[in-house]
CHARMM internal coordinates of N, CA and C (Angstrom, degrees):
IC EDIT
DIST 1 N 1 CA 1.4526
DIST 1 CA 1 C 1.5166
ANGL 1 N 1 CA 1 C 109.51
DIST 1 C 2 N 1.2970
ANGL 1 CA 1 C 2 N 114.99
DIHE 1 N 1 CA 1 C 2 N 152.17
DIST 2 N 2 CA 1.4598
ANGL 1 C 2 N 2 CA 120.75
DIHE 1 CA 1 C 2 N 2 CA -176.34
DIST 2 CA 2 C 1.5216
ANGL 2 N 2 CA 2 C 112.27
DIHE 1 C 2 N 2 CA 2 C -70.67
DIST 2 C 3 N 1.3246
ANGL 2 CA 2 C 3 N 117.85
DIHE 2 N 2 CA 2 C 3 N -40.13
DIST 3 N 3 CA 1.4530
ANGL 2 C 3 N 3 CA 121.54
DIHE 2 CA 2 C 3 N 3 CA -175.94
DIST 3 CA 3 C 1.5227
ANGL 3 N 3 CA 3 C 113.70
DIHE 2 C 3 N 3 CA 3 C -93.62
DIST 3 C 4 N 1.2848
ANGL 3 CA 3 C 4 N 119.16
DIHE 3 N 3 CA 3 C 4 N -6.37
DIST 4 N 4 CA 1.4584
ANGL 3 C 4 N 4 CA 121.67
DIHE 3 CA 3 C 4 N 4 CA -177.96
DIST 4 CA 4 C 1.5139
ANGL 4 N 4 CA 4 C 110.06
DIHE 3 C 4 N 4 CA 4 C 102.67
DIST 4 C 5 N 1.3378
ANGL 4 CA 4 C 5 N 116.00
DIHE 4 N 4 CA 4 C 5 N -150.42
DIST 5 N 5 CA 1.4615
ANGL 4 C 5 N 5 CA 120.96
DIHE 4 CA 4 C 5 N 5 CA -175.62
DIST 5 CA 5 C 1.5237
ANGL 5 N 5 CA 5 C 111.77
DIHE 4 C 5 N 5 CA 5 C -72.16
DIST 5 C 6 N 1.3203
ANGL 5 CA 5 C 6 N 117.20
DIHE 5 N 5 CA 5 C 6 N -35.55
DIST 6 N 6 CA 1.4739
ANGL 5 C 6 N 6 CA 120.19
DIHE 5 CA 5 C 6 N 6 CA -179.02
DIST 6 CA 6 C 1.5254
ANGL 6 N 6 CA 6 C 109.38
DIHE 5 C 6 N 6 CA 6 C -101.53
DIST 6 C 7 N 1.3174
ANGL 6 CA 6 C 7 N 116.41
DIHE 6 N 6 CA 6 C 7 N 119.75
DIST 7 N 7 CA 1.4514
ANGL 6 C 7 N 7 CA 120.07
DIHE 6 CA 6 C 7 N 7 CA -179.57
DIST 7 CA 7 C 1.5225
ANGL 7 N 7 CA 7 C 110.33
DIHE 6 C 7 N 7 CA 7 C -82.67
DIST 7 C 8 N 1.3017
ANGL 7 CA 7 C 8 N 118.04
DIHE 7 N 7 CA 7 C 8 N -42.86
DIST 8 N 8 CA 1.4551
ANGL 7 C 8 N 8 CA 122.14
DIHE 7 CA 7 C 8 N 8 CA -176.81
DIST 8 CA 8 C 1.5241
ANGL 8 N 8 CA 8 C 108.80
DIHE 7 C 8 N 8 CA 8 C -100.58
DIST 8 C 9 N 1.3168
ANGL 8 CA 8 C 9 N 116.05
DIHE 8 N 8 CA 8 C 9 N 101.67
DIST 9 N 9 CA 1.4570
ANGL 8 C 9 N 9 CA 122.26
DIHE 8 CA 8 C 9 N 9 CA 178.36
DIST 9 CA 9 C 1.5205
ANGL 9 N 9 CA 9 C 107.72
DIHE 8 C 9 N 9 CA 9 C -126.84
DIST 9 C 10 N 1.3323
ANGL 9 CA 9 C 10 N 118.25
DIHE 9 N 9 CA 9 C 10 N 94.42
DIST 10 N 10 CA 1.4687
ANGL 9 C 10 N 10 CA 119.84
DIHE 9 CA 9 C 10 N 10 CA -175.62
DIST 10 CA 10 C 1.5237
ANGL 10 N 10 CA 10 C 113.09
DIHE 9 C 10 N 10 CA 10 C -63.31
DIST 10 C 11 N 1.3281
ANGL 10 CA 10 C 11 N 118.63
DIHE 10 N 10 CA 10 C 11 N -32.03
DIST 11 N 11 CA 1.4649
ANGL 10 C 11 N 11 CA 119.95
DIHE 10 CA 10 C 11 N 11 CA 178.80
DIST 11 CA 11 C 1.5269
ANGL 11 N 11 CA 11 C 110.89
DIHE 10 C 11 N 11 CA 11 C -66.82
DIST 11 C 12 N 1.3069
ANGL 11 CA 11 C 12 N 117.00
DIHE 11 N 11 CA 11 C 12 N -37.11
DIST 12 N 12 CA 1.4543
ANGL 11 C 12 N 12 CA 120.69
DIHE 11 CA 11 C 12 N 12 CA 176.91
DIST 12 CA 12 C 1.5185
ANGL 12 N 12 CA 12 C 111.14
DIHE 11 C 12 N 12 CA 12 C -65.65
DIST 12 C 13 N 1.3169
ANGL 12 CA 12 C 13 N 116.94
DIHE 12 N 12 CA 12 C 13 N -42.42
DIST 13 N 13 CA 1.4615
ANGL 12 C 13 N 13 CA 121.23
DIHE 12 CA 12 C 13 N 13 CA -179.94
DIST 13 CA 13 C 1.5187
ANGL 13 N 13 CA 13 C 110.53
DIHE 12 C 13 N 13 CA 13 C -65.03
DIST 13 C 14 N 1.3198
ANGL 13 CA 13 C 14 N 117.51
DIHE 13 N 13 CA 13 C 14 N -45.33
DIST 14 N 14 CA 1.4727
ANGL 13 C 14 N 14 CA 120.98
DIHE 13 CA 13 C 14 N 14 CA 179.79
DIST 14 CA 14 C 1.5252
ANGL 14 N 14 CA 14 C 110.32
DIHE 13 C 14 N 14 CA 14 C -64.89
DIST 14 C 15 N 1.3215
ANGL 14 CA 14 C 15 N 117.72
DIHE 14 N 14 CA 14 C 15 N -41.29
DIST 15 N 15 CA 1.4642
ANGL 14 C 15 N 15 CA 119.96
DIHE 14 CA 14 C 15 N 15 CA -179.65
DIST 15 CA 15 C 1.5267
ANGL 15 N 15 CA 15 C 111.27
DIHE 14 C 15 N 15 CA 15 C -67.64
DIST 15 C 16 N 1.3300
ANGL 15 CA 15 C 16 N 117.72
DIHE 15 N 15 CA 15 C 16 N -34.10
DIST 16 N 16 CA 1.4572
ANGL 15 C 16 N 16 CA 120.29
DIHE 15 CA 15 C 16 N 16 CA 175.92
DIST 16 CA 16 C 1.5241
ANGL 16 N 16 CA 16 C 111.07
DIHE 15 C 16 N 16 CA 16 C -67.51
DIST 16 C 17 N 1.3261
ANGL 16 CA 16 C 17 N 117.65
DIHE 16 N 16 CA 16 C 17 N -39.86
DIST 17 N 17 CA 1.4656
ANGL 16 C 17 N 17 CA 121.24
DIHE 16 CA 16 C 17 N 17 CA 177.73
DIST 17 CA 17 C 1.5236
ANGL 17 N 17 CA 17 C 110.35
DIHE 16 C 17 N 17 CA 17 C -63.92
DIST 17 C 18 N 1.3316
ANGL 17 CA 17 C 18 N 116.84
DIHE 17 N 17 CA 17 C 18 N -44.65
DIST 18 N 18 CA 1.4678
ANGL 17 C 18 N 18 CA 120.84
DIHE 17 CA 17 C 18 N 18 CA 179.29
DIST 18 CA 18 C 1.5249
ANGL 18 N 18 CA 18 C 110.44
DIHE 17 C 18 N 18 CA 18 C -63.84
DIST 18 C 19 N 1.3189
ANGL 18 CA 18 C 19 N 117.16
DIHE 18 N 18 CA 18 C 19 N -41.48
DIST 19 N 19 CA 1.4577
ANGL 18 C 19 N 19 CA 121.40
DIHE 18 CA 18 C 19 N 19 CA 179.95
DIST 19 CA 19 C 1.5268
ANGL 19 N 19 CA 19 C 111.42
DIHE 18 C 19 N 19 CA 19 C -63.78
DIST 19 C 20 N 1.3247
ANGL 19 CA 19 C 20 N 117.26
DIHE 19 N 19 CA 19 C 20 N -43.43
DIST 20 N 20 CA 1.4620
ANGL 19 C 20 N 20 CA 120.59
DIHE 19 CA 19 C 20 N 20 CA 178.78
DIST 20 CA 20 C 1.5207
ANGL 20 N 20 CA 20 C 112.09
DIHE 19 C 20 N 20 CA 20 C -66.08
DIST 20 C 21 N 1.3326
ANGL 20 CA 20 C 21 N 117.23
DIHE 20 N 20 CA 20 C 21 N -39.03
DIST 21 N 21 CA 1.4594
ANGL 20 C 21 N 21 CA 120.13
DIHE 20 CA 20 C 21 N 21 CA 177.10
DIST 21 CA 21 C 1.5266
ANGL 21 N 21 CA 21 C 111.18
DIHE 20 C 21 N 21 CA 21 C -64.70
DIST 21 C 22 N 1.3211
ANGL 21 CA 21 C 22 N 116.75
DIHE 21 N 21 CA 21 C 22 N -41.54
DIST 22 N 22 CA 1.4678
ANGL 21 C 22 N 22 CA 120.26
DIHE 21 CA 21 C 22 N 22 CA 178.14
DIST 22 CA 22 C 1.5240
ANGL 22 N 22 CA 22 C 111.17
DIHE 21 C 22 N 22 CA 22 C -63.34
DIST 22 C 23 N 1.3254
ANGL 22 CA 22 C 23 N 116.76
DIHE 22 N 22 CA 22 C 23 N -44.17
DIST 23 N 23 CA 1.4625
ANGL 22 C 23 N 23 CA 119.75
DIHE 22 CA 22 C 23 N 23 CA 178.69
DIST 23 CA 23 C 1.5245
ANGL 23 N 23 CA 23 C 111.88
DIHE 22 C 23 N 23 CA 23 C -64.55
DIST 23 C 24 N 1.3296
ANGL 23 CA 23 C 24 N 116.89
DIHE 23 N 23 CA 23 C 24 N -37.41
DIST 24 N 24 CA 1.4611
ANGL 23 C 24 N 24 CA 120.08
DIHE 23 CA 23 C 24 N 24 CA 178.57
DIST 24 CA 24 C 1.5257
ANGL 24 N 24 CA 24 C 111.01
DIHE 23 C 24 N 24 CA 24 C -63.94
DIST 24 C 25 N 1.3282
ANGL 24 CA 24 C 25 N 117.11
DIHE 24 N 24 CA 24 C 25 N -48.03
DIST 25 N 25 CA 1.4558
ANGL 24 C 25 N 25 CA 119.51
DIHE 24 CA 24 C 25 N 25 CA -177.46
DIST 25 CA 25 C 1.5264
ANGL 25 N 25 CA 25 C 111.82
DIHE 24 C 25 N 25 CA 25 C -72.38
DIST 25 C 26 N 1.3243
ANGL 25 CA 25 C 26 N 118.32
DIHE 25 N 25 CA 25 C 26 N -28.20
DIST 26 N 26 CA 1.4632
ANGL 25 C 26 N 26 CA 119.58
DIHE 25 CA 25 C 26 N 26 CA 173.74
DIST 26 CA 26 C 1.5263
ANGL 26 N 26 CA 26 C 111.15
DIHE 25 C 26 N 26 CA 26 C -68.19
DIST 26 C 27 N 1.3257
ANGL 26 CA 26 C 27 N 116.94
DIHE 26 N 26 CA 26 C 27 N -42.94
DIST 27 N 27 CA 1.4651
ANGL 26 C 27 N 27 CA 118.98
DIHE 26 CA 26 C 27 N 27 CA 177.79
DIST 27 CA 27 C 1.5201
ANGL 27 N 27 CA 27 C 111.16
DIHE 26 C 27 N 27 CA 27 C -68.61
DIST 27 C 28 N 1.3308
ANGL 27 CA 27 C 28 N 117.47
DIHE 27 N 27 CA 27 C 28 N -36.95
DIST 28 N 28 CA 1.4600
ANGL 27 C 28 N 28 CA 119.91
DIHE 27 CA 27 C 28 N 28 CA 176.58
DIST 28 CA 28 C 1.5219
ANGL 28 N 28 CA 28 C 110.34
DIHE 27 C 28 N 28 CA 28 C -64.40
DIST 28 C 29 N 1.3208
ANGL 28 CA 28 C 29 N 117.50
DIHE 28 N 28 CA 28 C 29 N -41.49
DIST 29 N 29 CA 1.4619
ANGL 28 C 29 N 29 CA 120.61
DIHE 28 CA 28 C 29 N 29 CA 177.82
DIST 29 CA 29 C 1.5137
ANGL 29 N 29 CA 29 C 111.96
DIHE 28 C 29 N 29 CA 29 C -63.38
DIST 29 C 30 N 1.3281
ANGL 29 CA 29 C 30 N 116.88
DIHE 29 N 29 CA 29 C 30 N -38.87
DIST 30 N 30 CA 1.4575
ANGL 29 C 30 N 30 CA 120.26
DIHE 29 CA 29 C 30 N 30 CA 177.80
DIST 30 CA 30 C 1.5249
ANGL 30 N 30 CA 30 C 111.20
DIHE 29 C 30 N 30 CA 30 C -64.54
DIST 30 C 31 N 1.3224
ANGL 30 CA 30 C 31 N 116.94
DIHE 30 N 30 CA 30 C 31 N -46.89
DIST 31 N 31 CA 1.4614
ANGL 30 C 31 N 31 CA 120.00
DIHE 30 CA 30 C 31 N 31 CA 179.70
DIST 31 CA 31 C 1.5302
ANGL 31 N 31 CA 31 C 111.76
DIHE 30 C 31 N 31 CA 31 C -68.10
DIST 31 C 32 N 1.3265
ANGL 31 CA 31 C 32 N 117.63
DIHE 31 N 31 CA 31 C 32 N -35.56
DIST 32 N 32 CA 1.4618
ANGL 31 C 32 N 32 CA 119.97
DIHE 31 CA 31 C 32 N 32 CA 175.40
DIST 32 CA 32 C 1.5261
ANGL 32 N 32 CA 32 C 110.69
DIHE 31 C 32 N 32 CA 32 C -64.25
DIST 32 C 33 N 1.3187
ANGL 32 CA 32 C 33 N 115.69
DIHE 32 N 32 CA 32 C 33 N -41.29
DIST 33 N 33 CA 1.4588
ANGL 32 C 33 N 33 CA 119.84
DIHE 32 CA 32 C 33 N 33 CA -179.20
DIST 33 CA 33 C 1.5281
ANGL 33 N 33 CA 33 C 110.50
DIHE 32 C 33 N 33 CA 33 C -64.73
DIST 33 C 34 N 1.3426
ANGL 33 CA 33 C 34 N 116.44
DIHE 33 N 33 CA 33 C 34 N -40.21
DIST 34 N 34 CA 1.4626
ANGL 33 C 34 N 34 CA 120.19
DIHE 33 CA 33 C 34 N 34 CA -179.02
DIST 34 CA 34 C 1.5230
ANGL 34 N 34 CA 34 C 111.24
DIHE 33 C 34 N 34 CA 34 C -72.94
DIST 34 C 35 N 1.3345
ANGL 34 CA 34 C 35 N 117.14
DIHE 34 N 34 CA 34 C 35 N -48.40
DIST 35 N 35 CA 1.4671
ANGL 34 C 35 N 35 CA 120.52
DIHE 34 CA 34 C 35 N 35 CA -172.09
DIST 35 CA 35 C 1.5298
ANGL 35 N 35 CA 35 C 113.63
DIHE 34 C 35 N 35 CA 35 C -86.08
DIST 35 C 36 N 1.3191
ANGL 35 CA 35 C 36 N 116.73
DIHE 35 N 35 CA 35 C 36 N -45.80
DIST 36 N 36 CA 1.4685
ANGL 35 C 36 N 36 CA 120.19
DIHE 35 CA 35 C 36 N 36 CA -173.95
DIST 36 CA 36 C 1.5270
ANGL 36 N 36 CA 36 C 111.26
DIHE 35 C 36 N 36 CA 36 C -89.95
DIST 36 C 37 N 1.3243
ANGL 36 CA 36 C 37 N 116.50
DIHE 36 N 36 CA 36 C 37 N -32.63
DIST 37 N 37 CA 1.4594
ANGL 36 C 37 N 37 CA 119.91
DIHE 36 CA 36 C 37 N 37 CA -176.87
DIST 37 CA 37 C 1.5101
ANGL 37 N 37 CA 37 C 113.91
DIHE 36 C 37 N 37 CA 37 C -61.16
DIST 37 C 38 N 1.3124
ANGL 37 CA 37 C 38 N 117.50
DIHE 37 N 37 CA 37 C 38 N -24.33
DIST 38 N 38 CA 1.4617
ANGL 37 C 38 N 38 CA 120.51
DIHE 37 CA 37 C 38 N 38 CA 178.42
DIST 38 CA 38 C 1.5270
ANGL 38 N 38 CA 38 C 112.70
DIHE 37 C 38 N 38 CA 38 C -81.11
DIST 38 C 39 N 1.3367
ANGL 38 CA 38 C 39 N 117.97
DIHE 38 N 38 CA 38 C 39 N -11.87
DIST 39 N 39 CA 1.4705
ANGL 38 C 39 N 39 CA 121.40
DIHE 38 CA 38 C 39 N 39 CA -176.63
DIST 39 CA 39 C 1.5221
ANGL 39 N 39 CA 39 C 114.07
DIHE 38 C 39 N 39 CA 39 C -108.29
DIST 39 C 40 N 1.3188
ANGL 39 CA 39 C 40 N 117.68
DIHE 39 N 39 CA 39 C 40 N -15.27
DIST 40 N 40 CA 1.4616
ANGL 39 C 40 N 40 CA 120.23
DIHE 39 CA 39 C 40 N 40 CA -177.63
DIST 40 CA 40 C 1.5295
ANGL 40 N 40 CA 40 C 109.22
DIHE 39 C 40 N 40 CA 40 C -120.95
DIST 40 C 41 N 1.3335
ANGL 40 CA 40 C 41 N 116.79
DIHE 40 N 40 CA 40 C 41 N 149.68
DIST 41 N 41 CA 1.4650
ANGL 40 C 41 N 41 CA 118.07
DIHE 40 CA 40 C 41 N 41 CA 179.73
DIST 41 CA 41 C 1.5235
ANGL 41 N 41 CA 41 C 113.46
DIHE 40 C 41 N 41 CA 41 C -72.23
DIST 41 C 42 N 1.3350
ANGL 41 CA 41 C 42 N 117.03
DIHE 41 N 41 CA 41 C 42 N -27.56
DIST 42 N 42 CA 1.4618
ANGL 41 C 42 N 42 CA 120.81
DIHE 41 CA 41 C 42 N 42 CA -177.66
DIST 42 CA 42 C 1.5304
ANGL 42 N 42 CA 42 C 108.95
DIHE 41 C 42 N 42 CA 42 C -143.76
DIST 42 C 43 N 1.3087
ANGL 42 CA 42 C 43 N 116.16
DIHE 42 N 42 CA 42 C 43 N 119.27
DIST 43 N 43 CA 1.4615
ANGL 42 C 43 N 43 CA 121.74
DIHE 42 CA 42 C 43 N 43 CA 179.83
DIST 43 CA 43 C 1.5265
ANGL 43 N 43 CA 43 C 108.68
DIHE 42 C 43 N 43 CA 43 C -87.18
DIST 43 C 44 N 1.3284
ANGL 43 CA 43 C 44 N 116.85
DIHE 43 N 43 CA 43 C 44 N 115.84
DIST 44 N 44 CA 1.4608
ANGL 43 C 44 N 44 CA 121.65
DIHE 43 CA 43 C 44 N 44 CA -178.02
DIST 44 CA 44 C 1.5233
ANGL 44 N 44 CA 44 C 110.23
DIHE 43 C 44 N 44 CA 44 C -115.45
DIST 44 C 45 N 1.3296
ANGL 44 CA 44 C 45 N 115.80
DIHE 44 N 44 CA 44 C 45 N 175.72
DIST 45 N 45 CA 1.4572
ANGL 44 C 45 N 45 CA 121.18
DIHE 44 CA 44 C 45 N 45 CA 178.68
DIST 45 CA 45 C 1.5239
ANGL 45 N 45 CA 45 C 113.09
DIHE 44 C 45 N 45 CA 45 C -71.71
DIST 45 C 46 N 1.3184
ANGL 45 CA 45 C 46 N 117.51
DIHE 45 N 45 CA 45 C 46 N -10.58
DIST 46 N 46 CA 1.4665
ANGL 45 C 46 N 46 CA 119.64
DIHE 45 CA 45 C 46 N 46 CA 175.86
DIST 46 CA 46 C 1.5224
ANGL 46 N 46 CA 46 C 111.21
DIHE 45 C 46 N 46 CA 46 C -61.27
DIST 46 C 47 N 1.3102
ANGL 46 CA 46 C 47 N 116.77
DIHE 46 N 46 CA 46 C 47 N -33.91
DIST 47 N 47 CA 1.4662
ANGL 46 C 47 N 47 CA 119.81
DIHE 46 CA 46 C 47 N 47 CA 179.91
DIST 47 CA 47 C 1.5232
ANGL 47 N 47 CA 47 C 111.42
DIHE 46 C 47 N 47 CA 47 C -69.21
DIST 47 C 48 N 1.3165
ANGL 47 CA 47 C 48 N 117.80
DIHE 47 N 47 CA 47 C 48 N -23.88
DIST 48 N 48 CA 1.4643
ANGL 47 C 48 N 48 CA 121.31
DIHE 47 CA 47 C 48 N 48 CA 178.63
DIST 48 CA 48 C 1.5266
ANGL 48 N 48 CA 48 C 112.30
DIHE 47 C 48 N 48 CA 48 C -83.85
DIST 48 C 49 N 1.3317
ANGL 48 CA 48 C 49 N 117.22
DIHE 48 N 48 CA 48 C 49 N -41.14
DIST 49 N 49 CA 1.4636
ANGL 48 C 49 N 49 CA 120.05
DIHE 48 CA 48 C 49 N 49 CA -165.49
DIST 49 CA 49 C 1.5287
ANGL 49 N 49 CA 49 C 115.08
DIHE 48 C 49 N 49 CA 49 C -118.79
DIST 49 C 50 N 1.3155
ANGL 49 CA 49 C 50 N 119.17
DIHE 49 N 49 CA 49 C 50 N -5.61
DIST 50 N 50 CA 1.4657
ANGL 49 C 50 N 50 CA 120.43
DIHE 49 CA 49 C 50 N 50 CA -178.33
DIST 50 CA 50 C 1.5246
ANGL 50 N 50 CA 50 C 109.07
DIHE 49 C 50 N 50 CA 50 C -101.08
DIST 50 C 51 N 1.3186
ANGL 50 CA 50 C 51 N 116.11
DIHE 50 N 50 CA 50 C 51 N 121.14
DIST 51 N 51 CA 1.4663
ANGL 50 C 51 N 51 CA 120.11
DIHE 50 CA 50 C 51 N 51 CA -176.52
DIST 51 CA 51 C 1.5172
ANGL 51 N 51 CA 51 C 112.42
DIHE 50 C 51 N 51 CA 51 C -68.45
DIST 51 C 52 N 1.3258
ANGL 51 CA 51 C 52 N 118.66
DIHE 51 N 51 CA 51 C 52 N -20.00
DIST 52 N 52 CA 1.4668
ANGL 51 C 52 N 52 CA 120.06
DIHE 51 CA 51 C 52 N 52 CA -179.17
DIST 52 CA 52 C 1.5310
ANGL 52 N 52 CA 52 C 111.99
DIHE 51 C 52 N 52 CA 52 C -71.18
DIST 52 C 53 N 1.3113
ANGL 52 CA 52 C 53 N 118.22
DIHE 52 N 52 CA 52 C 53 N -15.44
DIST 53 N 53 CA 1.4650
ANGL 52 C 53 N 53 CA 121.18
DIHE 52 CA 52 C 53 N 53 CA 176.13
DIST 53 CA 53 C 1.5240
ANGL 53 N 53 CA 53 C 111.88
DIHE 52 C 53 N 53 CA 53 C -76.75
DIST 53 C 54 N 1.3274
ANGL 53 CA 53 C 54 N 116.44
DIHE 53 N 53 CA 53 C 54 N -16.17
DIST 54 N 54 CA 1.4651
ANGL 53 C 54 N 54 CA 121.36
DIHE 53 CA 53 C 54 N 54 CA 179.25
DIST 54 CA 54 C 1.5189
ANGL 54 N 54 CA 54 C 109.73
DIHE 53 C 54 N 54 CA 54 C -85.96
DIST 54 C 55 N 1.3099
ANGL 54 CA 54 C 55 N 116.07
DIHE 54 N 54 CA 54 C 55 N 79.64
DIST 55 N 55 CA 1.4606
ANGL 54 C 55 N 55 CA 119.66
DIHE 54 CA 54 C 55 N 55 CA 179.83
DIST 55 CA 55 C 1.5174
ANGL 55 N 55 CA 55 C 108.97
DIHE 54 C 55 N 55 CA 55 C -126.83
DIST 55 C 56 N 1.2981
ANGL 55 CA 55 C 56 N 115.29
DIHE 55 N 55 CA 55 C 56 N 146.60
DIST 56 N 56 CA 1.4599
ANGL 55 C 56 N 56 CA 120.77
DIHE 55 CA 55 C 56 N 56 CA 179.57
DIST 56 CA 56 C 1.5143
ANGL 56 N 56 CA 56 C 111.57
DIHE 55 C 56 N 56 CA 56 C -97.59
DIST 56 C 57 N 1.3243
ANGL 56 CA 56 C 57 N 117.40
DIHE 56 N 56 CA 56 C 57 N 12.41
DIST 57 N 57 CA 1.4663
ANGL 56 C 57 N 57 CA 119.96
DIHE 56 CA 56 C 57 N 57 CA -177.55
DIST 57 CA 57 C 1.5187
ANGL 57 N 57 CA 57 C 113.26
DIHE 56 C 57 N 57 CA 57 C -97.01
DIST 57 C 58 N 1.3347
ANGL 57 CA 57 C 58 N 118.24
DIHE 57 N 57 CA 57 C 58 N -9.58
DIST 58 N 58 CA 1.4648
ANGL 57 C 58 N 58 CA 120.96
DIHE 57 CA 57 C 58 N 58 CA 179.13
DIST 58 CA 58 C 1.5278
ANGL 58 N 58 CA 58 C 109.83
DIHE 57 C 58 N 58 CA 58 C -128.01
DIST 58 C 59 N 1.3076
ANGL 58 CA 58 C 59 N 115.30
DIHE 58 N 58 CA 58 C 59 N 162.07
DIST 59 N 59 CA 1.4631
ANGL 58 C 59 N 59 CA 120.13
DIHE 58 CA 58 C 59 N 59 CA 177.97
DIST 59 CA 59 C 1.5258
ANGL 59 N 59 CA 59 C 110.12
DIHE 58 C 59 N 59 CA 59 C -67.21
DIST 59 C 60 N 1.3259
ANGL 59 CA 59 C 60 N 116.57
DIHE 59 N 59 CA 59 C 60 N -38.55
DIST 60 N 60 CA 1.4624
ANGL 59 C 60 N 60 CA 120.16
DIHE 59 CA 59 C 60 N 60 CA 178.09
DIST 60 CA 60 C 1.5266
ANGL 60 N 60 CA 60 C 110.76
DIHE 59 C 60 N 60 CA 60 C -63.86
DIST 60 C 61 N 1.3172
ANGL 60 CA 60 C 61 N 116.97
DIHE 60 N 60 CA 60 C 61 N -39.68
DIST 61 N 61 CA 1.4646
ANGL 60 C 61 N 61 CA 120.62
DIHE 60 CA 60 C 61 N 61 CA 177.18
DIST 61 CA 61 C 1.5177
ANGL 61 N 61 CA 61 C 112.19
DIHE 60 C 61 N 61 CA 61 C -62.90
DIST 61 C 62 N 1.3251
ANGL 61 CA 61 C 62 N 116.75
DIHE 61 N 61 CA 61 C 62 N -40.52
DIST 62 N 62 CA 1.4577
ANGL 61 C 62 N 62 CA 120.25
DIHE 61 CA 61 C 62 N 62 CA 176.69
DIST 62 CA 62 C 1.5223
ANGL 62 N 62 CA 62 C 111.30
DIHE 61 C 62 N 62 CA 62 C -65.15
DIST 62 C 63 N 1.3379
ANGL 62 CA 62 C 63 N 116.66
DIHE 62 N 62 CA 62 C 63 N -36.41
DIST 63 N 63 CA 1.4684
ANGL 62 C 63 N 63 CA 119.83
DIHE 62 CA 62 C 63 N 63 CA 177.90
DIST 63 CA 63 C 1.5223
ANGL 63 N 63 CA 63 C 111.17
DIHE 62 C 63 N 63 CA 63 C -68.32
DIST 63 C 64 N 1.3278
ANGL 63 CA 63 C 64 N 117.45
DIHE 63 N 63 CA 63 C 64 N -37.05
DIST 64 N 64 CA 1.4663
ANGL 63 C 64 N 64 CA 120.73
DIHE 63 CA 63 C 64 N 64 CA 176.15
DIST 64 CA 64 C 1.5249
ANGL 64 N 64 CA 64 C 109.90
DIHE 63 C 64 N 64 CA 64 C -64.89
DIST 64 C 65 N 1.3198
ANGL 64 CA 64 C 65 N 116.77
DIHE 64 N 64 CA 64 C 65 N -44.24
DIST 65 N 65 CA 1.4656
ANGL 64 C 65 N 65 CA 120.07
DIHE 64 CA 64 C 65 N 65 CA 177.36
DIST 65 CA 65 C 1.5237
ANGL 65 N 65 CA 65 C 111.30
DIHE 64 C 65 N 65 CA 65 C -61.64
DIST 65 C 66 N 1.3162
ANGL 65 CA 65 C 66 N 117.03
DIHE 65 N 65 CA 65 C 66 N -41.40
DIST 66 N 66 CA 1.4630
ANGL 65 C 66 N 66 CA 120.27
DIHE 65 CA 65 C 66 N 66 CA 178.86
DIST 66 CA 66 C 1.5261
ANGL 66 N 66 CA 66 C 111.17
DIHE 65 C 66 N 66 CA 66 C -65.70
DIST 66 C 67 N 1.3285
ANGL 66 CA 66 C 67 N 117.37
DIHE 66 N 66 CA 66 C 67 N -37.70
DIST 67 N 67 CA 1.4666
ANGL 66 C 67 N 67 CA 120.28
DIHE 66 CA 66 C 67 N 67 CA 178.58
DIST 67 CA 67 C 1.5228
ANGL 67 N 67 CA 67 C 110.89
DIHE 66 C 67 N 67 CA 67 C -63.69
DIST 67 C 68 N 1.3285
ANGL 67 CA 67 C 68 N 117.60
DIHE 67 N 67 CA 67 C 68 N -42.74
DIST 68 N 68 CA 1.4645
ANGL 67 C 68 N 68 CA 120.48
DIHE 67 CA 67 C 68 N 68 CA 176.74
DIST 68 CA 68 C 1.5278
ANGL 68 N 68 CA 68 C 111.00
DIHE 67 C 68 N 68 CA 68 C -64.55
DIST 68 C 69 N 1.3174
ANGL 68 CA 68 C 69 N 116.65
DIHE 68 N 68 CA 68 C 69 N -39.78
DIST 69 N 69 CA 1.4681
ANGL 68 C 69 N 69 CA 120.54
DIHE 68 CA 68 C 69 N 69 CA -179.90
DIST 69 CA 69 C 1.5297
ANGL 69 N 69 CA 69 C 111.56
DIHE 68 C 69 N 69 CA 69 C -65.39
DIST 69 C 70 N 1.3396
ANGL 69 CA 69 C 70 N 116.69
DIHE 69 N 69 CA 69 C 70 N -47.44
DIST 70 N 70 CA 1.4665
ANGL 69 C 70 N 70 CA 120.35
DIHE 69 CA 69 C 70 N 70 CA -179.53
DIST 70 CA 70 C 1.5277
ANGL 70 N 70 CA 70 C 111.44
DIHE 69 C 70 N 70 CA 70 C -67.19
DIST 70 C 71 N 1.3144
ANGL 70 CA 70 C 71 N 116.95
DIHE 70 N 70 CA 70 C 71 N -33.34
DIST 71 N 71 CA 1.4539
ANGL 70 C 71 N 71 CA 119.93
DIHE 70 CA 70 C 71 N 71 CA 177.30
DIST 71 CA 71 C 1.5232
ANGL 71 N 71 CA 71 C 110.67
DIHE 70 C 71 N 71 CA 71 C -68.13
DIST 71 C 72 N 1.3155
ANGL 71 CA 71 C 72 N 117.17
DIHE 71 N 71 CA 71 C 72 N -37.43
DIST 72 N 72 CA 1.4582
ANGL 71 C 72 N 72 CA 120.83
DIHE 71 CA 71 C 72 N 72 CA 176.03
DIST 72 CA 72 C 1.5284
ANGL 72 N 72 CA 72 C 111.37
DIHE 71 C 72 N 72 CA 72 C -66.79
DIST 72 C 73 N 1.3258
ANGL 72 CA 72 C 73 N 117.02
DIHE 72 N 72 CA 72 C 73 N -36.21
DIST 73 N 73 CA 1.4586
ANGL 72 C 73 N 73 CA 119.94
DIHE 72 CA 72 C 73 N 73 CA 177.42
DIST 73 CA 73 C 1.5270
ANGL 73 N 73 CA 73 C 111.82
DIHE 72 C 73 N 73 CA 73 C -71.20
DIST 73 C 74 N 1.3100
ANGL 73 CA 73 C 74 N 116.58
DIHE 73 N 73 CA 73 C 74 N -32.65
DIST 74 N 74 CA 1.4723
ANGL 73 C 74 N 74 CA 120.10
DIHE 73 CA 73 C 74 N 74 CA -180.00
DIST 74 CA 74 C 1.5231
ANGL 74 N 74 CA 74 C 111.80
DIHE 73 C 74 N 74 CA 74 C -69.81
DIST 74 C 75 N 1.3380
ANGL 74 CA 74 C 75 N 116.54
DIHE 74 N 74 CA 74 C 75 N -26.78
DIST 75 N 75 CA 1.4652
ANGL 74 C 75 N 75 CA 120.42
DIHE 74 CA 74 C 75 N 75 CA -177.94
DIST 75 CA 75 C 1.4746
ANGL 75 N 75 CA 75 C 110.54
DIHE 74 C 75 N 75 CA 75 C -80.22
END
COOR INIT
IC SEED 1 N 1 CA 1 C
IC BUILD
């Protein structure tokens, strides 16, 4: 069996979800720091969670979009 003797292990499933979320946000933070941090004076959580930062009309918006794209590819 793929999971071992116990197929249904809710703690394993929850810990895997938490681990994947942590890895996603760590990679997103790294790509944001590399791509967006060079274009803005202060990198805030608005770039992570505010949809209005996702615009294709500015260079910073393109960098935010690229950071989300590269983070999705890294996962």
